[in-house]
All heavy atoms as a GROMACS GRO file, in nm:
protein
  484
    1MET      N    1   0.084  -0.118   0.000
    1MET     CA    2   0.000   0.000   0.000
    1MET      C    3   0.088   0.125   0.000
    1MET      O    4   0.185   0.133   0.075
    1MET     CB    5  -0.089  -0.003   0.123
    1MET     CG    6  -0.185   0.111   0.128
    1MET     SD    7  -0.306   0.080   0.259
    1MET     CE    8  -0.309   0.238   0.331
    2LEU      N    9   0.055   0.219  -0.085
    2LEU     CA   10   0.130   0.344  -0.091
    2LEU      C   11   0.068   0.446   0.004
    2LEU      O   12  -0.052   0.451   0.021
    2LEU     CB   13   0.128   0.400  -0.233
    2LEU     CG   14   0.195   0.315  -0.339
    2LEU    CD1   15   0.175   0.376  -0.476
    2LEU    CD2   16   0.342   0.299  -0.309
    3GLY      N   17   0.151   0.528   0.059
    3GLY     CA   18   0.101   0.631   0.149
    3GLY      C   19   0.209   0.732   0.180
    3GLY      O   20   0.327   0.710   0.156
    4VAL      N   21   0.164   0.843   0.233
    4VAL     CA   22   0.255   0.950   0.272
    4VAL      C   23   0.227   0.982   0.418
    4VAL      O   24   0.111   1.003   0.455
    4VAL     CB   25   0.233   1.076   0.186
    4VAL    CG1   26   0.318   1.190   0.236
    4VAL    CG2   27   0.261   1.047   0.041
    5PRO      N   28   0.327   0.983   0.502
    5PRO     CA   29   0.303   1.018   0.642
    5PRO      C   30   0.253   1.161   0.654
    5PRO      O   31   0.290   1.249   0.575
    5PRO     CB   32   0.440   1.003   0.709
    5PRO     CG   33   0.534   0.955   0.606
    5PRO     CD   34   0.466   0.951   0.475
    6GLU      N   35   0.168   1.184   0.751
    6GLU     CA   36   0.111   1.318   0.770
    6GLU      C   37   0.219   1.422   0.794
    6GLU      O   38   0.202   1.539   0.760
    6GLU     CB   39   0.012   1.315   0.886
    6GLU     CG   40  -0.076   1.437   0.891
    6GLU     CD   41  -0.188   1.423   0.992
    6GLU    OE1   42  -0.233   1.310   1.015
    6GLU    OE2   43  -0.228   1.527   1.046
    7SER      N   44   0.332   1.382   0.848
    7SER     CA   45   0.440   1.478   0.874
    7SER      C   46   0.500   1.534   0.745
    7SER      O   47   0.564   1.639   0.745
    7SER     CB   48   0.550   1.411   0.957
    7SER     OG   49   0.604   1.301   0.885
    8ASP      N   50   0.481   1.465   0.630
    8ASP     CA   51   0.535   1.512   0.503
    8ASP      C   52   0.442   1.608   0.429
    8ASP      O   53   0.479   1.662   0.326
    8ASP     CB   54   0.565   1.394   0.410
    8ASP     CG   55   0.693   1.324   0.448
    8ASP    OD1   56   0.771   1.380   0.527
    8ASP    OD2   57   0.715   1.212   0.398
    9TYR      N   58   0.320   1.630   0.479
    9TYR     CA   59   0.224   1.716   0.409
    9TYR      C   60   0.276   1.858   0.392
    9TYR      O   61   0.254   1.921   0.290
    9TYR     CB   62   0.091   1.720   0.483
    9TYR     CG   63   0.011   1.593   0.474
    9TYR    CD1   64  -0.103   1.577   0.549
    9TYR    CD2   65   0.048   1.488   0.392
    9TYR    CE1   66  -0.178   1.460   0.543
    9TYR    CE2   67  -0.025   1.370   0.385
    9TYR     CZ   68  -0.138   1.358   0.460
    9TYR     OH   69  -0.212   1.244   0.453
   10ASP      N   70   0.346   1.911   0.492
   10ASP     CA   71   0.397   2.047   0.485
   10ASP      C   72   0.547   2.052   0.458
   10ASP      O   73   0.607   2.159   0.464
   10ASP     CB   74   0.365   2.123   0.614
   10ASP     CG   75   0.217   2.145   0.630
   10ASP    OD1   76   0.150   2.168   0.527
   10ASP    OD2   77   0.168   2.139   0.744
   11ARG      N   78   0.607   1.940   0.428
   11ARG     CA   79   0.751   1.935   0.400
   11ARG      C   80   0.777   1.986   0.259
   11ARG      O   81   0.704   1.955   0.166
   11ARG     CB   82   0.800   1.792   0.413
   11ARG     CG   83   0.948   1.780   0.410
   11ARG     CD   84   0.988   1.638   0.442
   11ARG     NE   85   1.091   1.600   0.347
   11ARG     CZ   86   1.115   1.478   0.309
   11ARG    NH1   87   1.044   1.379   0.356
   11ARG    NH2   88   1.210   1.453   0.225
   12THR      N   89   0.881   2.062   0.241
   12THR     CA   90   0.916   2.114   0.109
   12THR      C   91   1.027   2.030   0.049
   12THR      O   92   1.094   1.954   0.119
   12THR     CB   93   0.961   2.261   0.117
   12THR    OG1   94   1.074   2.269   0.202
   12THR    CG2   95   0.850   2.349   0.169
   13GLY      N   96   1.047   2.045  -0.081
   13GLY     CA   97   1.158   1.980  -0.147
   13GLY      C   98   1.130   1.841  -0.198
   13GLY      O   99   1.223   1.766  -0.229
   14LEU      N  100   1.002   1.800  -0.209
   14LEU     CA  101   0.971   1.666  -0.258
   14LEU      C  102   0.957   1.662  -0.410
   14LEU      O  103   0.927   1.559  -0.467
   14LEU     CB  104   0.841   1.616  -0.194
   14LEU     CG  105   0.848   1.593  -0.043
   14LEU    CD1  106   0.713   1.548   0.010
   14LEU    CD2  107   0.953   1.489  -0.010
   15SER      N  108   0.980   1.774  -0.476
   15SER     CA  109   0.971   1.776  -0.622
   15SER      C  110   1.109   1.749  -0.682
   15SER      O  111   1.209   1.740  -0.612
   15SER     CB  112   0.921   1.913  -0.670
   15SER     OG  113   1.014   2.013  -0.636
   16SER      N  114   1.112   1.735  -0.814
   16SER     CA  115   1.238   1.704  -0.882
   16SER      C  116   1.299   1.830  -0.944
   16SER      O  117   1.331   1.833  -1.060
   16SER     CB  118   1.214   1.597  -0.989
   16SER     OG  119   1.115   1.641  -1.080
   17TYR      N  120   1.311   1.934  -0.866
   17TYR     CA  121   1.370   2.060  -0.912
   17TYR      C  122   1.513   2.034  -0.958
   17TYR      O  123   1.582   1.957  -0.895
   17TYR     CB  124   1.366   2.161  -0.798
   17TYR     CG  125   1.401   2.301  -0.837
   17TYR    CD1  126   1.309   2.380  -0.902
   17TYR    CD2  127   1.526   2.352  -0.811
   17TYR    CE1  128   1.341   2.508  -0.939
   17TYR    CE2  129   1.559   2.481  -0.847
   17TYR     CZ  130   1.466   2.558  -0.912
   17TYR     OH  131   1.497   2.685  -0.950
   18PRO      N  132   1.566   2.089  -1.064
   18PRO     CA  133   1.518   2.200  -1.145
   18PRO      C  134   1.427   2.158  -1.260
   18PRO      O  135   1.381   2.241  -1.334
   18PRO     CB  136   1.645   2.261  -1.200
   18PRO     CG  137   1.736   2.145  -1.218
   18PRO     CD  138   1.702   2.051  -1.104
   19TYR      N  139   1.402   2.031  -1.278
   19TYR     CA  140   1.319   1.987  -1.390
   19TYR      C  141   1.173   1.971  -1.350
   19TYR      O  142   1.091   1.931  -1.430
   19TYR     CB  143   1.374   1.855  -1.445
   19TYR     CG  144   1.516   1.869  -1.489
   19TYR    CD1  145   1.618   1.809  -1.417
   19TYR    CD2  146   1.550   1.946  -1.598
   19TYR    CE1  147   1.750   1.823  -1.454
   19TYR    CE2  148   1.682   1.961  -1.637
   19TYR     CZ  149   1.781   1.899  -1.565
   19TYR     OH  150   1.911   1.915  -1.603
   20GLY      N  151   1.141   1.998  -1.227
   20GLY     CA  152   1.005   1.986  -1.179
   20GLY      C  153   0.958   2.116  -1.118
   20GLY      O  154   0.987   2.224  -1.167
   21SER      N  155   0.891   2.104  -1.007
   21SER     CA  156   0.836   2.221  -0.939
   21SER      C  157   0.943   2.292  -0.857
   21SER      O  158   1.056   2.247  -0.845
   21SER     CB  159   0.722   2.177  -0.847
   21SER     OG  160   0.620   2.116  -0.921
   22ASP      N  161   0.902   2.401  -0.795
   22ASP     CA  162   0.988   2.477  -0.706
   22ASP      C  163   1.016   2.394  -0.580
   22ASP      O  164   0.927   2.328  -0.528
   22ASP     CB  165   0.919   2.608  -0.670
   22ASP     CG  166   1.006   2.701  -0.591
   22ASP    OD1  167   1.123   2.667  -0.567
   22ASP    OD2  168   0.956   2.808  -0.553
   23THR      N  169   1.136   2.400  -0.530
   23THR     CA  170   1.171   2.322  -0.410
   23THR      C  171   1.101   2.373  -0.286
   23THR      O  172   1.094   2.302  -0.186
   23THR     CB  173   1.323   2.324  -0.386
   23THR    OG1  174   1.367   2.459  -0.377
   23THR    CG2  175   1.396   2.255  -0.497
   24ASP      N  176   1.049   2.496  -0.288
   24ASP     CA  177   0.978   2.550  -0.173
   24ASP      C  178   0.830   2.511  -0.171
   24ASP      O  179   0.759   2.544  -0.077
   24ASP     CB  180   0.989   2.703  -0.169
   24ASP     CG  181   1.132   2.747  -0.141
   24ASP    OD1  182   1.205   2.671  -0.076
   24ASP    OD2  183   1.168   2.858  -0.185
   25GLU      N  184   0.785   2.441  -0.272
   25GLU     CA  185   0.645   2.402  -0.281
   25GLU      C  186   0.618   2.284  -0.187
   25GLU      O  187   0.694   2.188  -0.183
   25GLU     CB  188   0.614   2.363  -0.426
   25GLU     CG  189   0.472   2.366  -0.461
   25GLU     CD  190   0.451   2.354  -0.610
   25GLU    OE1  191   0.543   2.316  -0.683
   25GLU    OE2  192   0.339   2.383  -0.653
   26THR      N  193   0.508   2.292  -0.115
   26THR     CA  194   0.475   2.184  -0.021
   26THR      C  195   0.412   2.066  -0.094
   26THR      O  196   0.359   2.080  -0.205
   26THR     CB  197   0.377   2.233   0.087
   26THR    OG1  198   0.255   2.272   0.025
   26THR    CG2  199   0.436   2.348   0.166
   27PHE      N  200   0.415   1.950  -0.030
   27PHE     CA  201   0.358   1.830  -0.089
   27PHE      C  202   0.209   1.848  -0.116
   27PHE      O  203   0.158   1.806  -0.220
   27PHE     CB  204   0.382   1.712   0.004
   27PHE     CG  205   0.324   1.584  -0.046
   27PHE    CD1  206   0.384   1.516  -0.150
   27PHE    CD2  207   0.208   1.532   0.010
   27PHE    CE1  208   0.330   1.398  -0.198
   27PHE    CE2  209   0.154   1.414  -0.037
   27PHE     CZ  210   0.215   1.347  -0.141
   28THR      N  211   0.139   1.912  -0.025
   28THR     CA  212  -0.006   1.933  -0.041
   28THR      C  213  -0.035   2.016  -0.165
   28THR      O  214  -0.129   1.985  -0.240
   28THR     CB  215  -0.062   2.003   0.084
   28THR    OG1  216  -0.025   1.928   0.200
   28THR    CG2  217  -0.213   2.013   0.077
   29SER      N  218   0.042   2.119  -0.191
   29SER     CA  219   0.017   2.202  -0.309
   29SER      C  220   0.051   2.127  -0.438
   29SER      O  221  -0.014   2.147  -0.540
   29SER     CB  222   0.096   2.333  -0.302
   29SER     OG  223   0.235   2.310  -0.304
   30ILE      N  224   0.149   2.038  -0.434
   30ILE     CA  225   0.181   1.956  -0.552
   30ILE      C  226   0.066   1.861  -0.583
   30ILE      O  227   0.024   1.847  -0.697
   30ILE     CB  228   0.313   1.878  -0.529
   30ILE    CG1  229   0.431   1.973  -0.522
   30ILE    CG2  230   0.334   1.775  -0.640
   30ILE    CD1  231   0.560   1.909  -0.476
   31VAL      N  232   0.013   1.795  -0.480
   31VAL     CA  233  -0.099   1.704  -0.499
   31VAL      C  234  -0.221   1.780  -0.550
   31VAL      O  235  -0.291   1.734  -0.640
   31VAL     CB  236  -0.132   1.628  -0.368
   31VAL    CG1  237  -0.262   1.550  -0.379
   31VAL    CG2  238  -0.017   1.535  -0.332
   32TRP      N  239  -0.248   1.899  -0.495
   32TRP     CA  240  -0.362   1.980  -0.540
   32TRP      C  241  -0.346   2.014  -0.688
   32TRP      O  242  -0.440   2.003  -0.765
   32TRP     CB  243  -0.373   2.108  -0.457
   32TRP     CG  244  -0.487   2.192  -0.502
   32TRP    CD1  245  -0.615   2.185  -0.461
   32TRP    CD2  246  -0.483   2.296  -0.602
   32TRP    NE1  247  -0.692   2.277  -0.528
   32TRP    CE2  248  -0.613   2.346  -0.615
   32TRP    CE3  249  -0.381   2.350  -0.680
   32TRP    CZ2  250  -0.644   2.449  -0.704
   32TRP    CZ3  251  -0.413   2.452  -0.768
   32TRP    CH2  252  -0.543   2.500  -0.779
   33TRP      N  253  -0.228   2.057  -0.728
   33TRP     CA  254  -0.205   2.095  -0.866
   33TRP      C  255  -0.220   1.976  -0.961
   33TRP      O  256  -0.281   1.988  -1.068
   33TRP     CB  257  -0.067   2.158  -0.884
   33TRP     CG  258  -0.043   2.198  -1.025
   33TRP    CD1  259   0.038   2.138  -1.116
   33TRP    CD2  260  -0.106   2.306  -1.096
   33TRP    NE1  261   0.030   2.201  -1.236
   33TRP    CE2  262  -0.057   2.305  -1.228
   33TRP    CE3  263  -0.198   2.403  -1.059
   33TRP    CZ2  264  -0.098   2.397  -1.323
   33TRP    CZ3  265  -0.238   2.494  -1.154
   33TRP    CH2  266  -0.189   2.491  -1.284
   34GLN      N  267  -0.167   1.860  -0.923
   34GLN     CA  268  -0.181   1.741  -1.006
   34GLN      C  269  -0.328   1.702  -1.021
   34GLN      O  270  -0.372   1.665  -1.130
   34GLN     CB  271  -0.102   1.624  -0.947
   34GLN     CG  272   0.047   1.641  -0.957
   34GLN     CD  273   0.095   1.650  -1.101
   34GLN    OE1  274   0.046   1.578  -1.187
   34GLN    NE2  275   0.190   1.739  -1.127
   35ASN      N  276  -0.403   1.711  -0.913
   35ASN     CA  277  -0.546   1.681  -0.919
   35ASN      C  278  -0.616   1.778  -1.015
   35ASN      O  279  -0.700   1.738  -1.096
   35ASN     CB  280  -0.607   1.690  -0.780
   35ASN     CG  281  -0.750   1.645  -0.777
   35ASN    OD1  282  -0.787   1.548  -0.840
   35ASN    ND2  283  -0.832   1.717  -0.703
   36HIS      N  284  -0.581   1.904  -1.007
   36HIS     CA  285  -0.638   2.006  -1.095
   36HIS      C  286  -0.608   1.975  -1.242
   36HIS      O  287  -0.696   1.983  -1.327
   36HIS     CB  288  -0.581   2.143  -1.057
   36HIS     CG  289  -0.621   2.254  -1.148
   36HIS    ND1  290  -0.744   2.315  -1.140
   36HIS    CD2  291  -0.556   2.314  -1.249
   36HIS    CE1  292  -0.752   2.408  -1.234
   36HIS    NE2  293  -0.639   2.410  -1.300
   37GLU      N  294  -0.485   1.938  -1.272
   37GLU     CA  295  -0.446   1.906  -1.409
   37GLU      C  296  -0.518   1.782  -1.462
   37GLU      O  297  -0.562   1.779  -1.577
   37GLU     CB  298  -0.294   1.884  -1.417
   37GLU     CG  299  -0.214   2.012  -1.407
   37GLU     CD  300  -0.238   2.104  -1.526
   37GLU    OE1  301  -0.229   2.059  -1.641
   37GLU    OE2  302  -0.265   2.223  -1.502
   38ILE      N  303  -0.530   1.679  -1.378
   38ILE     CA  304  -0.600   1.557  -1.420
   38ILE      C  305  -0.746   1.588  -1.452
   38ILE      O  306  -0.799   1.542  -1.554
   38ILE     CB  307  -0.587   1.447  -1.313
   38ILE    CG1  308  -0.443   1.396  -1.309
   38ILE    CG2  309  -0.685   1.333  -1.338
   38ILE    CD1  310  -0.411   1.309  -1.190
   39LEU      N  311  -0.812   1.664  -1.366
   39LEU     CA  312  -0.952   1.701  -1.392
   39LEU      C  313  -0.965   1.785  -1.518
   39LEU      O  314  -1.055   1.763  -1.600
   39LEU     CB  315  -1.009   1.777  -1.273
   39LEU     CG  316  -1.034   1.694  -1.148
   39LEU    CD1  317  -1.073   1.785  -1.032
   39LEU    CD2  318  -1.142   1.592  -1.173
   40HIS      N  319  -0.876   1.880  -1.536
   40HIS     CA  320  -0.881   1.970  -1.652
   40HIS      C  321  -0.865   1.892  -1.783
   40HIS      O  322  -0.945   1.905  -1.875
   40HIS     CB  323  -0.772   2.076  -1.638
   40HIS     CG  324  -0.756   2.163  -1.757
   40HIS    ND1  325  -0.834   2.273  -1.779
   40HIS    CD2  326  -0.672   2.156  -1.863
   40HIS    CE1  327  -0.799   2.330  -1.892
   40HIS    NE2  328  -0.700   2.261  -1.945
   41HIS      N  329  -0.761   1.812  -1.790
   41HIS     CA  330  -0.736   1.738  -1.914
   41HIS      C  331  -0.838   1.626  -1.935
   41HIS      O  332  -0.872   1.593  -2.049
   41HIS     CB  333  -0.593   1.685  -1.917
   41HIS     CG  334  -0.492   1.795  -1.925
   41HIS    ND1  335  -0.484   1.879  -2.034
   41HIS    CD2  336  -0.399   1.839  -1.838
   41HIS    CE1  337  -0.388   1.969  -2.012
   41HIS    NE2  338  -0.335   1.946  -1.894
   42GLY      N  339  -0.887   1.567  -1.827
   42GLY     CA  340  -0.992   1.468  -1.840
   42GLY      C  341  -1.119   1.528  -1.898
   42GLY      O  342  -1.187   1.466  -1.980
   43ALA      N  343  -1.152   1.650  -1.859
   43ALA     CA  344  -1.269   1.719  -1.914
   43ALA      C  345  -1.249   1.748  -2.063
   43ALA      O  346  -1.343   1.737  -2.143
   43ALA     CB  347  -1.296   1.848  -1.837
   44GLU      N  348  -1.129   1.787  -2.101
   44GLU     CA  349  -1.101   1.810  -2.244
   44GLU      C  350  -1.118   1.683  -2.325
   44GLU      O  351  -1.176   1.684  -2.434
   44GLU     CB  352  -0.958   1.863  -2.262
   44GLU     CG  353  -0.937   2.003  -2.215
   44GLU     CD  354  -0.791   2.046  -2.226
   44GLU    OE1  355  -0.702   1.958  -2.222
   44GLU    OE2  356  -0.768   2.166  -2.241
   45ILE      N  357  -1.068   1.572  -2.272
   45ILE     CA  358  -1.080   1.444  -2.342
   45ILE      C  359  -1.227   1.404  -2.355
   45ILE      O  360  -1.272   1.359  -2.460
   45ILE     CB  361  -0.999   1.335  -2.268
   45ILE    CG1  362  -0.850   1.364  -2.282
   45ILE    CG2  363  -1.033   1.196  -2.319
   45ILE    CD1  364  -0.762   1.282  -2.189
   46ALA      N  365  -1.304   1.424  -2.248
   46ALA     CA  366  -1.447   1.390  -2.251
   46ALA      C  367  -1.521   1.476  -2.353
   46ALA      O  368  -1.608   1.426  -2.426
   46ALA     CB  369  -1.508   1.407  -2.112
   47LEU      N  370  -1.487   1.603  -2.361
   47LEU     CA  371  -1.549   1.692  -2.460
   47LEU      C  372  -1.519   1.646  -2.602
   47LEU      O  373  -1.610   1.633  -2.686
   47LEU     CB  374  -1.501   1.836  -2.441
   47LEU     CG  375  -1.544   1.934  -2.550
   47LEU    CD1  376  -1.694   1.957  -2.543
   47LEU    CD2  377  -1.468   2.063  -2.538
   48LEU      N  378  -1.395   1.617  -2.630
   48LEU     CA  379  -1.357   1.571  -2.764
   48LEU      C  380  -1.422   1.436  -2.797
   48LEU      O  381  -1.467   1.414  -2.909
   48LEU     CB  382  -1.205   1.561  -2.776
   48LEU     CG  383  -1.132   1.695  -2.772
   48LEU    CD1  384  -0.981   1.672  -2.768
   48LEU    CD2  385  -1.170   1.781  -2.890
   49ARG      N  386  -1.430   1.348  -2.698
   49ARG     CA  387  -1.496   1.219  -2.719
   49ARG      C  388  -1.643   1.239  -2.755
   49ARG      O  389  -1.695   1.178  -2.847
   49ARG     CB  390  -1.485   1.135  -2.593
   49ARG     CG  391  -1.553   0.999  -2.602
   49ARG     CD  392  -1.585   0.943  -2.468
   49ARG     NE  393  -1.676   1.031  -2.399
   49ARG     CZ  394  -1.688   1.039  -2.267
   49ARG    NH1  395  -1.614   0.964  -2.190
   49ARG    NH2  396  -1.773   1.122  -2.212
   50ASP      N  397  -1.711   1.328  -2.682
   50ASP     CA  398  -1.853   1.353  -2.707
   50ASP      C  399  -1.875   1.419  -2.843
   50ASP      O  400  -1.970   1.386  -2.914
   50ASP     CB  401  -1.913   1.439  -2.597
   50ASP     CG  402  -1.917   1.367  -2.463
   50ASP    OD1  403  -1.900   1.244  -2.461
   50ASP    OD2  404  -1.937   1.436  -2.360
   51LEU      N  405  -1.788   1.513  -2.878
   51LEU     CA  406  -1.800   1.578  -3.009
   51LEU      C  407  -1.777   1.478  -3.122
   51LEU      O  408  -1.848   1.480  -3.224
   51LEU     CB  409  -1.702   1.694  -3.020
   51LEU     CG  410  -1.733   1.816  -2.935
   51LEU    CD1  411  -1.618   1.916  -2.944
   51LEU    CD2  412  -1.865   1.880  -2.976
   52PHE      N  413  -1.680   1.390  -3.106
   52PHE     CA  414  -1.653   1.289  -3.208
   52PHE      C  415  -1.769   1.192  -3.221
   52PHE      O  416  -1.809   1.154  -3.331
   52PHE     CB  417  -1.523   1.214  -3.174
   52PHE     CG  418  -1.486   1.111  -3.276
   52PHE    CD1  419  -1.429   1.148  -3.396
   52PHE    CD2  420  -1.510   0.976  -3.252
   52PHE    CE1  421  -1.395   1.053  -3.491
   52PHE    CE2  422  -1.475   0.881  -3.346
   52PHE     CZ  423  -1.419   0.920  -3.466
   53ALA      N  424  -1.826   1.151  -3.107
   53ALA     CA  425  -1.938   1.056  -3.110
   53ALA      C  426  -2.061   1.117  -3.175
   53ALA      O  427  -2.140   1.047  -3.238
   53ALA     CB  428  -1.972   1.013  -2.967
   54ARG      N  429  -2.075   1.248  -3.164
   54ARG     CA  430  -2.191   1.315  -3.224
   54ARG      C  431  -2.174   1.328  -3.375
   54ARG      O  432  -2.271   1.347  -3.448
   54ARG     CB  433  -2.207   1.452  -3.162
   54ARG     CG  434  -2.324   1.527  -3.211
   54ARG     CD  435  -2.389   1.605  -3.107
   54ARG     NE  436  -2.511   1.663  -3.164
   54ARG     CZ  437  -2.580   1.751  -3.107
   54ARG    NH1  438  -2.545   1.794  -2.988
   54ARG    NH2  439  -2.688   1.798  -3.162
   55GLY      N  440  -2.054   1.318  -3.424
   55GLY     CA  441  -2.028   1.321  -3.568
   55GLY      C  442  -2.042   1.460  -3.627
   55GLY      O  443  -2.107   1.479  -3.729
   56GLY      N  444  -1.977   1.556  -3.565
   56GLY     CA  445  -1.983   1.693  -3.613
   56GLY      C  446  -1.921   1.710  -3.750
   56GLY      O  447  -1.862   1.618  -3.806
   57THR      N  448  -1.939   1.827  -3.808
   57THR     CA  449  -1.885   1.854  -3.941
   57THR      C  450  -1.735   1.874  -3.934
   57THR      O  451  -1.680   1.915  -3.833
   57THR     CB  452  -1.950   1.981  -4.001
   57THR    OG1  453  -1.922   2.090  -3.914
   57THR    CG2  454  -2.099   1.964  -4.014
   58ARG      N  455  -1.672   1.847  -4.045
   58ARG     CA  456  -1.525   1.865  -4.053
   58ARG      C  457  -1.493   2.006  -4.095
   58ARG      O  458  -1.564   2.066  -4.176
   58ARG     CB  459  -1.466   1.769  -4.155
   58ARG     CG  460  -1.477   1.627  -4.111
   58ARG     CD  461  -1.406   1.538  -4.210
   58ARG     NE  462  -1.420   1.402  -4.168
   58ARG     CZ  463  -1.339   1.307  -4.204
   58ARG    NH1  464  -1.241   1.332  -4.286
   58ARG    NH2  465  -1.357   1.184  -4.162
   59ILE      N  466  -1.386   2.058  -4.043
   59ILE     CA  467  -1.338   2.191  -4.082
   59ILE      C  468  -1.237   2.173  -4.193
   59ILE      O  469  -1.143   2.094  -4.182
   59ILE     CB  470  -1.275   2.263  -3.962
   59ILE    CG1  471  -1.377   2.280  -3.851
   59ILE    CG2  472  -1.218   2.397  -4.003
   59ILE    CD1  473  -1.320   2.338  -3.723
   60ARG      N  474  -1.254   2.248  -4.301
   60ARG     CA  475  -1.161   2.235  -4.413
   60ARG      C  476  -1.074   2.354  -4.424
   60ARG      O  477  -1.093   2.460  -4.397
   60ARG     CB  478  -1.238   2.216  -4.543
   60ARG     CG  479  -1.310   2.087  -4.541
   60ARG     CD  480  -1.382   2.068  -4.670
   60ARG     NE  481  -1.461   1.945  -4.653
   60ARG     CZ  482  -1.516   1.882  -4.753
   60ARG    NH1  483  -1.501   1.927  -4.874
   60ARG    NH2  484  -1.586   1.776  -4.732
   0.00000   0.00000   0.00000
């Protein structure tokens, strides 16, 4: 089972800086941002899926 101890929620430096987030960012804010991105892109995929299933006109 995967888990994060509660003591790490406010710990900084859990990102892969310089290729990731800022090292001062807390674990909670990283998780919040990832959740936001998953929801955002999932909604885009659902919209495109629904538009494709409806069989809209093609743009030329």
